[in-house]
N, C-alpha and C positions, 0 to 999 in steps of 0.2 A: 308610617313616620320613623322619621330619622331618630337616631340616639338622644335624647332628651339629653343626658350629659354634654355630649359634643354642642348640642342646642343654646343653651345656657353657656357654656365654656367653662363648666365647675368638673372638679375631680368627682369619681365615684365613689370617694369615702369623705366627701363634702357633707355636713350638718348643717342642718334646716336655715339656720341663720344665713350662712353663704349662698346656699339655695337662693332663698326668698330675696337676697339684697342684689344678686345678678340677676335675677329674672324683674327687680324694679327698675335695675339700669338699663338694661336691653328694651324693656317695653315702653321705654320713655323715647330712646332714642328711635326705635322702630313704630312708632306709634302713627297711625293713620293720618292725623290731623298734623304731625311734625312733617310728613312726606305726603302732601296732597298731589306731587305731579309723578311720584312713583306709583304707577300700578300695581306692582306686588308687593306694596308695604301690607296692605292688609291680611295677604298669604303671611307672609312674616311673623306678624304679629298674631295672629290664631296660632301658629306654629309655637311662637313662646307661652303662649298660654297654655295649652298644652301640654309641652315640655312640665311647666312649673303643677300641673294637674297632675302630673302623673308621680312628681318626687315630692311635692311635698305631703303626699297623703305615705304613710311609712307602710301600709298593708300595700297600696299598688307598686310602691317603690319595691317591694319585697317581691313582689311577683315577677316586676319585669327583670329584674337580678337573678331572679331564678331562672327565667325564660332567656336571658342572655346568655348565662350560664352555659344551658345545656344547649343553645347555638354555636357557642364557641368551642364547647366540648364535639360536636357533631363533625366543627370544620377540622379539629385535630384527629377526628378517628376518620376522615376523608382523606388528609393527609397522610397519615398511616398507612393509608390503605393504597394509595399512590404510591408511597415510598415501596410497598409490598409488591406492587405491580411490575414497577421498574425492576424490583430485584429480579423477578421471577423473570421478567424478559431479558436480564443480563445473564441470567441462569441458562435460557434458554440458548442465548446468542454464543453463549461457553460450549454447548452439548452441540450444534452444529458446526462448528471450529475444532472441536475436538472430533465429530466425524467426519470433516474434512481431511484433517490431520491423518485419521484411520484410512481413508482410501488413497490418500496419496502415496502411504507408507505400503498398503498393498501394491498400488502401482510400481512402485520401485522395487519390491519384492519379483515379480512379475519382467519387470525388464533385467533383474539380475538372474533370475532364471532364464528367459532367451537368451542372454550374454554366454553363461556356462551350457547352455547347448551348443551354441554358435562356436565356442572354442574347441567342445569335444570333438565336433564335427571337422575344424581346421585339425585337430590331432591326426584323426583318423584318416583327412586327407594326405597327411604329409608320409602316416606309416604306407599305406598305398604306395605315395610317388615315390619312396625308395625302395618300396619291392619291386614295383616295378622296372625302374631304373636297372637294378639287379639282376634278373632275369633278361634287361636288354644288354648287359655288359657278358652275361654268359650265352645268350644269342651271337653275340659278336664273336665272342672266341672261339666257339664251336663253328661258325662261318669261314674267320679265319684260318683255320685248322684245316677243313675242307679243302679251302683255298691253296692251300702248301702242299696237302697232298695230291691235289689236282696237278699243279707246276712238277713235282716231282716226278709223275707219272705221265706228264708229256715229254720231259723231259728224259725221260728211260725208254719210251717209245721212239723219241727221234735218234738216239744213239742206236739201237736195234735194226736190222737187215727187214724188207718186207714180208710179210707172212702171207701164206695164201688166203685165197677169199674169204672161206669159212673162217677162217682165225680173226679175219680184218670185221666180219659181223660180229664175232665174241667180243672183241675190244668195242664195237659201238655199242653195243648191250650194257658194256661195263661203262663206257661213259654216258647214257643217257642214264644210268641208277647213278651215276655218281651225280651229274646236273639235278634230277629230282632230290637228292641229299642236300645239297644248295640251296635249293629253293625251300623246302621245309626249315632250314637253318635260318632264314631270312624272318625279319621280325614279325612278319605274321603268324611264324609259330607260337609267338608271346601271347596268343589272343585267348588258347584253352587255358592257361596260365591264369589271366584274369578272369575268364567266366567261371575257373574254380577260387578265386578269391573273393568274387562276388556272393557264391554259394556260401562262402564262408562269414562273412557280414552281409548280413541281409539290412536292407534298411538305409543302404548307404546310397543309392542307384545315381542320385543326383550326384554326388561325390564323382562317383564309377564314369559319367557321362561328362562331367567336365576334366576328366584327367583323359578320358580317350580323345576328345577333341584336340587335347596338347599333343599327343601322339600322332594321331593320324594328320593333323599339321603337318609335323616333321616328316612323316613315310611320304606324304605327298611331294614334297622338299630335298627327295636324296641327297647325301651328300658326294660329290666324286672325287675316288680314289687317284692317286695321282697315277697310276696304271693306265687308267682312263676306265677301270671298270668302275657301276655301280653297285659297291657293296653294301653289308647293312651297318656299316658304320655312321650314315646321316640318321638312322634312328635314334641313336644315341643323344638325348640332351643333356647339354651341361648341367650342372649342378647348380650354379649360381641361376640361368635364365629358369629352371624348373622351379625352382623356389620363389622369384621373382614371379613368373604367373600363376603360380598356387595362390600367392599372399595376393594379387591383383583381384584374383576369381572369390575370394571368401572376404574381401575387405568390406566392412559397410561404415556408414557414417557414422561417428559419434552421437548419440541423442545429446541433444542440449540442456545443460545440467537445469532445473526447473528452481525458481526461488519460494521459499517457504511465505506464508500470509502474514502481511504487517499486523502490529499490534497498535492501535489507537487507544489515549488515554489524553484526559484533560489535568491543567496545573492550574491552580488558581495563584496569582501573584499580585503581588502590590506594586504600586505605581513607581513606589523607590525603585524596586528591583529594575525596571525596564531604563528608568534614566542613568543609575548607576552600573549598569550592566553585570547585577549580582547574579550567581547561577542558583539554580532551586531544585529540589529532589522531587521526582515522581518516583510513587512506588505501584509496579505493574499488581496485575492478577496473579503471578508465581511467586508475589512475594520480593520479587528483588526491587530494589531501588537503583536508578538511576539519576545522572547529574545533568542537567538541562542548561547550555551554555544561554545567555541572555545577550545578544550581539546586538548591533544597533540594525535598523530595518525592521523591528517586529514591533508589535501591537497587541491591541485587541483580538484574539481572532487568530492570530499568526498562526502558523502550523509548523513545528521544527521537526525535521527528521533527523532522526540517529541512527545510522546506517548501520545493521548489522549487528544489532541489541535487539534484533526480535526471536519468533520461534528458531530454533535449530533442531531441524529433523535430519536424521541420516540420508546420503547421497545430494544435498539438496542445497541451495546457498541460504544462506540467515537470511531471515527476515529483516524487517525496519519497524521503530517504534517511531510514531507518529505524534507527536505531542501538541494539541491546542491551549494556548493560550489565553485563560481568562484573567482581566485585571478586575482585582476588589474594589468594590465601590465602596470607599471612606472618603471622609474629610471631603472639601468644598470642590474639588476638582474631579471632573468628568473626561474620561477618554473619548475623543469623536477622530477616530481615525491616527492621525500621528501630530493631531491638536490636540489640545486641552482646552476645559470649557470653564467656566465660572460666571456662577450667577449671583449678580451685582444688585440686591434692594435699592433704589432710589426715591428720594421725595418725589412730588410733582414737582415742585417750584428748582429745585437741582436739575432737573430732568430738562426742564425750560429755560431755565437761565444759563448753566452750565455748573462746572465746579471741578473740583482736584479732589479726589480719593484716591485712598488704597485700597491694593486687593492682593489675595492670597497667589503667591505663583510656585511654580516646583520646586524653588530654590530660595523661597523667601519672600515678604510682602514685597510690591513691585505699585509705585506711582505711577497714576494714571490721569489725562485729563479727558473730562468729559464734556464733549462740545455743548452748545447751545443747541435746545430743539432735538435732545436725541432720541433717538426710536427704539421701540422695542423689537422691531424687524432686522436693525441693521445692528450685528454685535459690532464692538469696538476690537481690534485685531492689536495685539503687539507682537510683535514677530519674533522668529526665534526665541522662543521660550516653549516652544513644546516639545514631543519626542524626536531622539535623533532618527534619522532616514539613512538608508543603507549607502546612497551616496555621499554623508559628511555633512549633510545640510539638517535643519531641526524644521519642525511645525510650528505653529505659533499659537500664542494664547488669547482665547476668544471670550470677550467679556460680552456676558450677557444681562442685559438691562431690564431689569423688573420694576416697575413703577409702583411703588408702594402707598398708601395712604397713612397717616398718624390713628392712634387708636380710637383718641375722642374726635368726633365733629369740629371741623374750624369752619364759622359763619361765616368769615371773611371770603373763604373758598370757595364756602357755597354758594354765598351770594355773586362772586365772580362767576361761578360755574353758569349759573341762572341768566346771568346777565349771558355768557356768550352762548347759551342755549335758544333763549328766547329773546334776546335783543335788550335795548334799552327802553324802557317805558317808564312815564311820568305817572 
Protein backbone atom coordinates (compact mmCIF):
# COMPACT_ATOMS: atom_id res chain seq x y z
CA UNK A 1 0.00 0.00 0.00
CA UNK A 2 1.13 3.51 -0.72
CA UNK A 3 1.84 6.08 1.95
CA UNK A 4 -1.50 6.71 3.75
CA UNK A 5 -0.53 10.30 4.48
CA UNK A 6 -0.06 10.90 0.76
CA UNK A 7 -3.31 9.12 -0.10
CA UNK A 8 -5.32 11.33 2.24
CA UNK A 9 -3.25 14.42 1.53
CA UNK A 10 -2.43 15.27 5.17
CA UNK A 11 0.78 16.06 7.05
CA UNK A 12 2.54 13.48 9.16
CA UNK A 13 1.80 15.44 12.32
CA UNK A 14 -1.92 15.88 11.54
CA UNK A 15 -4.34 15.18 14.36
CA UNK A 16 -7.32 12.81 14.26
CA UNK A 17 -9.83 15.53 13.27
CA UNK A 18 -7.78 16.61 10.25
CA UNK A 19 -7.40 12.99 9.15
CA UNK A 20 -11.14 12.32 9.49
CA UNK A 21 -12.07 15.49 7.63
CA UNK A 22 -9.68 14.68 4.76
CA UNK A 23 -11.02 11.14 4.51
CA UNK A 24 -14.63 12.28 4.31
CA UNK A 25 -13.86 14.87 1.64
CA UNK A 26 -11.95 12.46 -0.59
CA UNK A 27 -14.32 9.55 -0.02
CA UNK A 28 -17.26 11.68 -1.14
CA UNK A 29 -15.59 12.60 -4.42
CA UNK A 30 -14.15 9.12 -5.05
CA UNK A 31 -17.25 7.09 -4.18
CA UNK A 32 -18.22 4.62 -6.94
CA UNK A 33 -21.76 5.99 -7.04
CA UNK A 34 -20.39 9.38 -7.99
CA UNK A 35 -18.07 7.89 -10.62
CA UNK A 36 -20.09 5.19 -12.32
CA UNK A 37 -18.25 5.61 -15.60
CA UNK A 38 -14.85 5.26 -13.98
CA UNK A 39 -13.80 1.58 -13.59
CA UNK A 40 -11.01 2.53 -11.17
CA UNK A 41 -13.23 4.44 -8.80
CA UNK A 42 -13.77 1.37 -6.59
CA UNK A 43 -10.05 0.82 -6.20
CA UNK A 44 -9.43 4.43 -5.24
CA UNK A 45 -12.27 4.36 -2.71
CA UNK A 46 -10.92 1.12 -1.16
CA UNK A 47 -7.42 2.64 -0.95
CA UNK A 48 -8.83 5.68 0.86
CA UNK A 49 -10.57 3.36 3.34
CA UNK A 50 -7.39 1.41 4.04
CA UNK A 51 -5.41 4.59 4.59
CA UNK A 52 -8.00 5.96 7.00
CA UNK A 53 -8.14 2.61 8.81
CA UNK A 54 -4.40 2.81 9.47
CA UNK A 55 -4.29 6.44 10.56
CA UNK A 56 -7.42 6.59 12.71
CA UNK A 57 -6.08 3.90 15.10
CA UNK A 58 -3.23 5.32 17.23
CA UNK A 59 -1.53 1.92 17.62
CA UNK A 60 -1.64 1.10 13.90
CA UNK A 61 -0.48 4.62 13.10
CA UNK A 62 2.43 4.29 15.56
CA UNK A 63 3.50 0.94 14.08
CA UNK A 64 3.34 2.38 10.57
CA UNK A 65 5.41 5.42 11.61
CA UNK A 66 8.05 3.18 13.19
CA UNK A 67 8.21 0.96 10.13
CA UNK A 68 8.47 4.02 7.86
CA UNK A 69 11.26 5.40 10.07
CA UNK A 70 13.16 2.11 9.78
CA UNK A 71 12.77 2.15 5.99
CA UNK A 72 14.00 5.73 5.87
CA UNK A 73 16.97 4.82 8.08
CA UNK A 74 17.83 1.93 5.76
CA UNK A 75 17.70 4.28 2.79
CA UNK A 76 20.07 6.67 4.53
CA UNK A 77 22.45 3.81 5.34
CA UNK A 78 22.36 2.70 1.73
CA UNK A 79 23.15 6.25 0.65
CA UNK A 80 26.08 6.37 3.08
CA UNK A 81 27.34 3.01 1.82
CA UNK A 82 27.13 4.23 -1.77
CA UNK A 83 29.07 7.35 -0.86
CA UNK A 84 31.73 5.25 0.87
CA UNK A 85 31.94 2.96 -2.15
CA UNK A 86 32.38 5.97 -4.41
CA UNK A 87 35.10 7.27 -2.08
CA UNK A 88 36.90 3.91 -2.23
CA UNK A 89 36.62 3.92 -6.02
CA UNK A 90 38.07 7.45 -6.11
CA UNK A 91 40.95 6.34 -3.86
CA UNK A 92 41.61 3.39 -6.17
CA UNK A 93 41.68 5.69 -9.18
CA UNK A 94 44.10 7.96 -7.34
CA UNK A 95 46.31 4.98 -6.51
CA UNK A 96 46.35 3.90 -10.15
CA UNK A 97 47.21 7.45 -11.23
CA UNK A 98 50.09 7.49 -8.74
CA UNK A 99 51.34 4.13 -10.04
CA UNK A 100 51.20 5.45 -13.59
CA UNK A 101 53.15 8.54 -12.55
CA UNK A 102 55.81 6.39 -10.85
CA UNK A 103 56.08 4.24 -13.97
CA UNK A 104 56.52 7.35 -16.09
CA UNK A 105 59.22 8.63 -13.72
CA UNK A 106 61.07 5.30 -13.95
CA UNK A 107 60.94 5.45 -17.75
CA UNK A 108 62.30 9.01 -17.67
CA UNK A 109 65.15 7.91 -15.41
CA UNK A 110 65.99 5.11 -17.86
CA UNK A 111 66.01 7.57 -20.76
CA UNK A 112 68.32 9.92 -18.83
CA UNK A 113 70.71 7.04 -18.10
CA UNK A 114 70.83 6.06 -21.77
CA UNK A 115 71.47 9.67 -22.73
CA UNK A 116 74.34 9.89 -20.22
CA UNK A 117 75.90 6.70 -21.64
CA UNK A 118 75.60 8.06 -25.19
CA UNK A 119 77.32 11.31 -24.18
CA UNK A 120 80.11 9.37 -22.46
CA UNK A 121 80.62 7.26 -25.59
CA UNK A 122 80.75 10.43 -27.71
CA UNK A 123 83.43 11.91 -25.45
CA UNK A 124 85.50 8.69 -25.70
CA UNK A 125 85.14 8.75 -29.49
CA UNK A 126 86.35 12.36 -29.65
CA UNK A 127 89.38 11.49 -27.48
CA UNK A 128 90.30 8.55 -29.74
CA UNK A 129 89.89 10.78 -32.81
CA UNK A 130 92.25 13.37 -31.38
CA UNK A 131 94.77 10.66 -30.50
CA UNK A 132 94.60 9.15 -34.00
CA UNK A 133 95.01 12.58 -35.61
CA UNK A 134 98.10 13.27 -33.48
CA UNK A 135 99.62 9.96 -34.52
CA UNK A 136 98.81 10.67 -38.18
CA UNK A 137 100.58 14.04 -37.95
CA UNK A 138 103.63 12.35 -36.40
CA UNK A 139 103.67 9.76 -39.19
CA UNK A 140 103.45 12.51 -41.79
CA UNK A 141 106.38 14.32 -40.18
CA UNK A 142 108.51 11.17 -40.27
CA UNK A 143 107.58 10.54 -43.90
CA UNK A 144 108.55 14.11 -44.83
CA UNK A 145 111.89 13.76 -43.08
CA UNK A 146 112.56 10.46 -44.91
CA UNK A 147 111.72 12.02 -48.24
CA UNK A 148 114.03 15.01 -47.60
CA UNK A 149 116.85 12.66 -46.68
CA UNK A 150 116.28 10.65 -49.87
CA UNK A 151 116.31 13.84 -51.93
CA UNK A 152 119.60 14.95 -50.42
CA UNK A 153 121.08 11.52 -50.97
CA UNK A 154 120.05 11.51 -54.64
CA UNK A 155 121.54 14.92 -55.12
CA UNK A 156 124.80 13.79 -53.51
CA UNK A 157 124.96 10.69 -55.72
CA UNK A 158 124.36 12.69 -58.90
CA UNK A 159 127.29 14.99 -58.05
CA UNK A 160 129.76 12.09 -57.39
CA UNK A 161 131.58 10.03 -60.19
CA UNK A 162 130.36 6.52 -61.08
CA UNK A 163 131.76 3.85 -58.77
CA UNK A 164 132.56 0.24 -59.52
CA UNK A 165 129.92 -2.48 -59.75
CA UNK A 166 130.33 -3.62 -56.18
CA UNK A 167 129.78 -0.18 -54.77
CA UNK A 168 126.70 0.26 -57.01
CA UNK A 169 125.23 -2.89 -55.49
CA UNK A 170 125.83 -1.55 -52.02
CA UNK A 171 124.07 1.72 -52.93
CA UNK A 172 121.11 -0.19 -54.27
CA UNK A 173 120.79 -2.10 -51.03
CA UNK A 174 120.89 1.13 -49.05
CA UNK A 175 118.22 2.61 -51.32
CA UNK A 176 116.04 -0.49 -50.80
CA UNK A 177 116.39 -0.14 -47.05
CA UNK A 178 115.46 3.55 -47.29
CA UNK A 179 112.44 2.69 -49.38
CA UNK A 180 111.37 0.13 -46.79
CA UNK A 181 111.69 2.83 -44.13
CA UNK A 182 109.42 5.16 -46.10
CA UNK A 183 106.81 2.39 -46.43
CA UNK A 184 106.97 1.82 -42.71
CA UNK A 185 106.34 5.53 -42.21
CA UNK A 186 103.14 5.42 -44.33
CA UNK A 187 99.67 5.55 -42.60
CA UNK A 188 99.56 1.75 -42.21
CA UNK A 189 102.13 2.12 -39.45
CA UNK A 190 99.54 3.81 -37.29
CA UNK A 191 97.50 0.62 -37.01
CA UNK A 192 99.61 -0.98 -34.23
CA UNK A 193 99.13 2.18 -32.18
CA UNK A 194 95.37 1.99 -32.69
CA UNK A 195 95.45 -1.65 -31.60
CA UNK A 196 97.28 -0.66 -28.45
CA UNK A 197 94.64 2.02 -27.85
CA UNK A 198 91.96 -0.68 -28.15
CA UNK A 199 93.72 -2.72 -25.51
CA UNK A 200 93.87 0.33 -23.26
CA UNK A 201 90.11 1.08 -23.61
CA UNK A 202 88.18 -2.21 -23.80
CA UNK A 203 84.45 -2.18 -24.57
CA UNK A 204 84.69 0.59 -27.25
CA UNK A 205 84.80 -1.71 -30.30
CA UNK A 206 81.88 -0.01 -32.02
CA UNK A 207 83.52 3.39 -31.67
CA UNK A 208 86.86 2.06 -33.04
CA UNK A 209 85.08 0.44 -36.00
CA UNK A 210 83.43 3.73 -36.92
CA UNK A 211 86.75 5.55 -36.59
CA UNK A 212 88.49 2.90 -38.71
CA UNK A 213 85.89 3.33 -41.46
CA UNK A 214 86.60 7.08 -41.61
CA UNK A 215 90.40 6.64 -41.84
CA UNK A 216 90.19 3.69 -44.27
CA UNK A 217 88.03 5.77 -46.61
CA UNK A 218 90.57 8.59 -46.54
CA UNK A 219 93.43 6.14 -47.09
CA UNK A 220 91.75 4.65 -50.19
CA UNK A 221 91.65 8.16 -51.75
CA UNK A 222 95.17 9.56 -51.13
CA UNK A 223 95.97 13.16 -51.82
CA UNK A 224 98.53 13.82 -54.52
CA UNK A 225 101.55 15.96 -53.76
CA UNK A 226 102.48 18.78 -56.03
CA UNK A 227 105.65 16.91 -57.01
CA UNK A 228 103.62 13.92 -58.26
CA UNK A 229 104.37 11.61 -55.33
CA UNK A 230 101.58 10.05 -53.29
CA UNK A 231 102.73 10.85 -49.79
CA UNK A 232 101.10 10.24 -46.47
CA UNK A 233 99.47 13.66 -46.26
CA UNK A 234 96.29 12.26 -47.81
CA UNK A 235 95.83 10.25 -44.67
CA UNK A 236 95.48 13.33 -42.46
CA UNK A 237 91.84 14.29 -42.06
CA UNK A 238 91.09 17.98 -41.51
CA UNK A 239 89.82 18.76 -38.01
CA UNK A 240 86.50 20.23 -39.12
CA UNK A 241 85.65 17.29 -41.39
CA UNK A 242 86.68 14.82 -38.70
CA UNK A 243 84.40 16.33 -36.06
CA UNK A 244 81.52 16.58 -38.56
CA UNK A 245 81.82 12.89 -39.41
CA UNK A 246 81.98 11.91 -35.75
CA UNK A 247 78.91 13.97 -34.86
CA UNK A 248 77.02 12.42 -37.79
CA UNK A 249 77.86 8.92 -36.55
CA UNK A 250 76.85 9.42 -32.92
CA UNK A 251 73.86 11.69 -33.48
CA UNK A 252 70.52 10.19 -32.47
CA UNK A 253 67.01 11.67 -32.79
CA UNK A 254 65.90 13.33 -29.58
CA UNK A 255 62.90 11.58 -28.01
CA UNK A 256 59.58 13.45 -28.18
CA UNK A 257 58.72 14.85 -24.77
CA UNK A 258 55.66 13.10 -23.40
CA UNK A 259 52.70 14.83 -21.76
CA UNK A 260 51.64 14.25 -18.16
CA UNK A 261 48.16 12.75 -17.53
CA UNK A 262 45.17 15.10 -17.46
CA UNK A 263 43.01 15.78 -14.39
CA UNK A 264 39.19 15.63 -14.64
CA UNK A 265 36.93 17.51 -12.23
CA UNK A 266 33.29 18.64 -12.12
CA UNK A 267 32.07 22.15 -11.34
CA UNK A 268 28.50 22.86 -10.17
CA UNK A 269 27.40 26.28 -11.40
CA UNK A 270 24.23 28.37 -11.31
CA UNK A 271 22.23 29.36 -14.37
CA UNK A 272 23.04 33.02 -13.81
CA UNK A 273 26.77 32.22 -13.98
CA UNK A 274 26.32 31.02 -17.56
CA UNK A 275 24.13 33.96 -18.51
CA UNK A 276 26.43 36.60 -17.00
CA UNK A 277 29.74 34.77 -17.76
CA UNK A 278 30.79 34.79 -14.11
CA UNK A 279 33.99 32.77 -13.53
CA UNK A 280 33.81 30.00 -10.93
CA UNK A 281 36.45 28.35 -8.74
CA UNK A 282 37.15 24.61 -8.61
CA UNK A 283 39.33 22.74 -6.15
CA UNK A 284 41.61 19.92 -7.29
CA UNK A 285 42.50 16.79 -5.36
CA UNK A 286 45.91 18.25 -4.50
CA UNK A 287 44.33 21.27 -2.79
CA UNK A 288 44.88 23.80 -5.57
CA UNK A 289 42.07 26.14 -6.60
CA UNK A 290 41.67 27.13 -10.23
CA UNK A 291 39.59 29.86 -11.82
CA UNK A 292 37.34 28.58 -14.62
CA UNK A 293 36.16 31.23 -17.12
CA UNK A 294 32.60 30.79 -18.42
CA UNK A 295 32.48 32.07 -21.97
CA UNK A 296 29.72 32.00 -24.56
CA UNK A 297 29.02 28.58 -26.06
CA UNK A 298 28.96 26.63 -22.77
CA UNK A 299 26.02 24.70 -21.37
CA UNK A 300 25.25 21.81 -19.03
CA UNK A 301 27.76 19.01 -19.68
CA UNK A 302 30.28 21.17 -21.53
CA UNK A 303 33.98 20.53 -20.85
CA UNK A 304 36.39 23.43 -20.29
CA UNK A 305 40.07 22.61 -20.85
CA UNK A 306 42.62 24.51 -18.75
CA UNK A 307 45.90 23.98 -20.59
CA UNK A 308 49.04 23.34 -18.56
CA UNK A 309 47.25 23.41 -15.18
CA UNK A 310 47.37 19.64 -14.52
CA UNK A 311 50.12 17.38 -13.25
CA UNK A 312 53.70 18.68 -13.54
CA UNK A 313 56.31 15.93 -13.74
CA UNK A 314 60.05 16.22 -14.49
CA UNK A 315 61.03 15.99 -18.19
CA UNK A 316 57.36 15.96 -19.25
CA UNK A 317 54.96 18.52 -20.63
CA UNK A 318 52.42 19.70 -18.00
CA UNK A 319 49.01 18.04 -18.23
CA UNK A 320 45.65 19.79 -18.58
CA UNK A 321 42.63 20.12 -16.30
CA UNK A 322 39.28 19.10 -17.83
CA UNK A 323 36.36 20.76 -16.03
CA UNK A 324 32.86 19.35 -16.71
CA UNK A 325 30.11 21.90 -16.06
CA UNK A 326 26.95 20.85 -14.19
CA UNK A 327 24.17 23.46 -14.05
CA UNK A 328 22.42 23.46 -10.69
CA UNK A 329 18.69 22.71 -11.04
CA UNK A 330 17.01 25.48 -9.10
CA UNK A 331 14.07 27.73 -9.87
CA UNK A 332 11.42 27.29 -12.57
CA UNK A 333 13.88 27.19 -15.49
CA UNK A 334 15.63 24.04 -16.71
CA UNK A 335 18.57 23.83 -19.13
CA UNK A 336 18.07 21.86 -22.36
CA UNK A 337 21.20 22.35 -24.49
CA UNK A 338 21.24 26.07 -25.26
CA UNK A 339 17.45 26.34 -24.71
CA UNK A 340 15.67 27.03 -21.41
CA UNK A 341 12.43 25.27 -20.48
CA UNK A 342 9.60 26.59 -18.35
CA UNK A 343 6.58 24.50 -17.27
CA UNK A 344 3.33 26.51 -17.44
CA UNK A 345 0.29 25.10 -15.61
CA UNK A 346 -2.80 26.04 -17.61
CA UNK A 347 -6.50 25.58 -16.93
CA UNK A 348 -8.51 23.52 -19.39
CA UNK A 349 -10.62 26.44 -20.58
CA UNK A 350 -7.52 28.59 -21.14
CA UNK A 351 -5.92 25.84 -23.20
CA UNK A 352 -9.06 25.54 -25.33
CA UNK A 353 -9.87 29.24 -25.74
CA UNK A 354 -6.38 30.74 -25.47
CA UNK A 355 -5.20 33.45 -23.10
CA UNK A 356 -2.53 35.99 -22.21
CA UNK A 357 -0.21 34.98 -19.39
CA UNK A 358 3.14 35.79 -17.82
CA UNK A 359 6.03 33.36 -17.46
CA UNK A 360 9.39 33.53 -15.74
CA UNK A 361 12.31 34.23 -18.09
CA UNK A 362 16.06 34.33 -17.53
CA UNK A 363 16.00 38.12 -17.26
CA UNK A 364 12.63 38.63 -15.57
CA UNK A 365 8.91 38.06 -16.32
CA UNK A 366 7.91 37.63 -19.98
CA UNK A 367 4.38 38.06 -21.38
CA UNK A 368 3.29 35.44 -23.90
CA UNK A 369 0.13 34.65 -25.83
CA UNK A 370 -1.24 31.12 -25.57
CA UNK A 371 -3.13 30.32 -28.78
CA UNK A 372 -6.47 28.55 -28.76
CA UNK A 373 -6.35 24.78 -28.64
CA UNK A 374 -2.84 24.80 -27.23
CA UNK A 375 -1.33 21.32 -27.03
CA UNK A 376 0.94 19.84 -24.41
CA UNK A 377 2.95 18.14 -27.15
CA UNK A 378 4.05 21.37 -28.82
CA UNK A 379 5.86 23.89 -26.58
CA UNK A 380 5.59 27.63 -27.13
CA UNK A 381 8.85 29.13 -28.33
CA UNK A 382 10.15 32.58 -27.34
CA UNK A 383 13.23 33.27 -29.44
CA UNK A 384 16.62 34.55 -28.21
CA UNK A 385 15.92 34.10 -24.49
CA UNK A 386 18.13 31.06 -23.94
CA UNK A 387 21.84 30.57 -23.30
CA UNK A 388 24.41 32.41 -25.48
CA UNK A 389 26.06 30.33 -28.19
CA UNK A 390 29.61 30.64 -29.41
CA UNK A 391 28.57 32.33 -32.71
CA UNK A 392 26.91 35.28 -30.94
CA UNK A 393 23.32 33.97 -31.11
CA UNK A 394 21.21 32.70 -28.22
CA UNK A 395 18.97 29.75 -27.63
CA UNK A 396 15.21 29.99 -27.10
CA UNK A 397 12.85 29.89 -24.15
CA UNK A 398 10.53 26.88 -24.49
CA UNK A 399 7.25 27.03 -22.56
CA UNK A 400 5.79 23.58 -21.92
CA UNK A 401 2.05 23.67 -21.35
CA UNK A 402 0.75 21.49 -18.54
CA UNK A 403 -3.04 21.33 -18.34
CA UNK A 404 -4.22 21.22 -14.73
CA UNK A 405 -7.70 20.77 -13.31
CA UNK A 406 -9.12 22.68 -10.39
CA UNK A 407 -9.02 21.09 -6.97
CA UNK A 408 -12.78 20.64 -6.52
CA UNK A 409 -14.88 18.97 -9.27
CA UNK A 410 -16.95 21.25 -11.51
CA UNK A 411 -20.34 19.82 -12.53
CA UNK A 412 -20.49 21.85 -15.72
CA UNK A 413 -17.08 20.65 -16.90
CA UNK A 414 -17.98 17.10 -15.89
CA UNK A 415 -21.24 17.19 -17.90
CA UNK A 416 -19.38 18.66 -20.88
CA UNK A 417 -16.80 15.91 -20.78
CA UNK A 418 -19.51 13.25 -20.60
CA UNK A 419 -21.23 14.89 -23.53
CA UNK A 420 -18.01 14.82 -25.55
CA UNK A 421 -17.35 11.22 -24.61
CA UNK A 422 -20.77 9.64 -24.98
CA UNK A 423 -22.52 12.10 -27.23
CA UNK A 424 -25.83 13.96 -26.72
CA UNK A 425 -28.69 11.77 -25.64
CA UNK A 426 -32.18 12.74 -24.41
